[in-house]
VOGU-3710 file (C-alpha; in Angstrom, 3 decimals, decimal comma):
1> mdrtleaeme> -0,034/0,013/0,124  3,050/2,403/0,834  4,338/1,649/-2,450  1,478/2,596/-4,620  0,989/5,667/-2,524  4,414/6,749/-3,226  4,018/6,029/-7,036  0,985/8,033/-7,123  2,555/10,775/-5,309  5,317/10,786/-7,876
11> aarcaarrnr> 3,037/10,696/-10,846  1,189/13,812/-9,408  4,918/15,389/-9,246  5,635/14,615/-12,615  2,115/15,895/-14,039  2,547/19,076/-12,027  5,951/19,692/-13,393  4,619/19,301/-16,990  1,865/21,528/-16,774  3,920/24,444/-14,762
21> slrdvflaae> 4,181/27,594/-16,887  7,129/29,817/-16,812  5,105/32,199/-14,690  4,915/29,524/-12,340  8,664/28,609/-12,421  9,363/32,297/-11,464  6,768/32,704/-8,827  8,581/29,169/-6,905  11,948/30,732/-7,419  10,689/34,054/-5,766
31> dagsvvrlta> 9,054/32,157/-2,543  11,981/30,046/-2,298  14,457/32,968/-2,466  16,279/31,363/-5,257  19,029/32,666/-7,425  17,987/32,771/-11,110  20,193/33,026/-14,316  18,172/33,548/-17,367  19,298/33,796/-21,188  17,113/36,234/-22,873
41> tdggthsgrv> 16,296/36,353/-26,990  19,338/38,924/-27,400  21,956/36,376/-26,207  22,059/38,423/-22,629  22,297/36,839/-19,502  20,797/38,048/-16,339  21,286/36,604/-12,595  20,254/37,642/-9,165  16,846/36,894/-7,270  13,580/37,251/-8,302
51> sgvgvdhvei> 12,160/40,478/-6,921  8,810/40,345/-8,579  6,563/38,312/-10,924  4,218/40,038/-13,491  1,601/38,564/-15,662  3,987/38,850/-18,795  7,392/39,313/-17,174  9,858/39,031/-14,374  11,927/41,145/-12,340  15,317/40,104/-11,590
61> gsdrglrvva> 17,409/41,878/-8,532  20,823/41,884/-8,432  24,043/44,241/-7,349  23,889/45,708/-10,762  20,282/46,814/-10,393  16,854/45,608/-11,343  16,262/44,094/-14,814  12,729/43,577/-16,036  12,359/40,680/-18,862  9,182/39,750/-20,838
71> fphvvsvels> 8,458/36,188/-20,755  8,475/35,894/-24,684  11,953/37,078/-24,362  13,465/34,117/-21,928  15,130/31,575/-23,702  16,158/29,348/-20,712  16,402/29,645/-16,957  18,679/27,877/-14,337  17,581/27,713/-10,412  19,754/27,587/-7,583
81> t> 19,470/28,248/-3,903
//
């Protein structure tokens, strides 16, 4: 019974990961206080902590200031704690 429950919980986690939007990823990173490194369509990279998430953009704060990147311009995201 325990193994069945574990398998069902893992399947639910996998389904949730597949259905997460980019906004969901940034909201989770903001809640966790994770450092993100994103690559934009212009080839630039931006690293820092997520300081805000809008409907269509993310705000990345670092010692270099605040960067606002629209979701359509995000190519990749790396997370670290």
